[in-house]
C-alpha positions, 0 to 999 in steps of 0.5 A: 324760530321766526326771525326778527326784522323783515327780509327785504328784496328791491328791485328797479324796473321800467313798465308801462312804456317809460314810466319808472318806479320803485318796487319793493318785496318785504315781509309782512307783519302780523298787523298787516293781515288785511294786506295779506287777505286782500292779496290772497283774495285777488290771487284766487279771483284772478287765478282760481284753479291755481291754489288750493283754496277758495275766496269764500274760505279765505275771507271765512277765516277769523282774525286770529287765524290770519294773524297766526299765519303771519306770526308762525311763517313768512308771507312776503308782499310786493309792492309798487309804491304803496300799492300790493301787487304780489305774494309768496309764502314760506311755511313750516312743515312737519319735517324740521329741515324742510320749508315750503313755498306756496301761494306765489302771485303777481298781478297781471299788470305786474308780470314780466317785471321781476316781482315773481323772481324777487318773491320767490328769492325772498321766500328761498332766503328766508328758509335758508337763513333758518337752517332749512335744507330743502324748500318744496312746492306744489304747482299745477302741471299746466301753469307752464310759467310757474314751472319755468319760474321755479326752474330758473331758481333751481327747482326740480321735479321730485314727484307729484301729489297723490291726493287732492289739495283741499279737495280741489286739485290732485296730482299736481307737480312736486318740485324741491330746491336743495338749499345746501347748494347755495351760498349763504344769502346776501340779504338786507334785514329792515327793522323798525315800524311796519308799513301801512296795509293796502 
């Protein structure tokens, strides 16, 4: 059952020379579906071969589908002040003790800032707090930077996909993280009104 409140991971970094700013990662509310859509479209536009969908497909989904996505699963967005610059999704699978990490993307301008790590950690902690035993993902085998990111967080290669995802990809690498080996995550649950969309 989805948790109430939002899991929040904060990180302070310096990028663009010596310009300081605050970056946050938080779970999106169902009413923030435009933010999720904008991030998804940005990801598919910038890296069309990395995801099992298309811009046309995502833009064509009805409002009810977007709200259901954010209600039943956990979509985390990364923000630079009020600007959404990254996304990662934690979704339920057919296996009760398993969750899937999908849709991980950070804007090129914000790569190398730690936001990718913060997004992965947010989904990992969400899955662990739900009592899941495993967190799995699929990644394009030529995406070495993404594979390095997941390996850094303890994911291990367990196989490859045998059928194309949405007719676009096949033979992606399948990775898995055993959540039972992790200590109970220390996270802050933020409650209260949701932030505005971007």
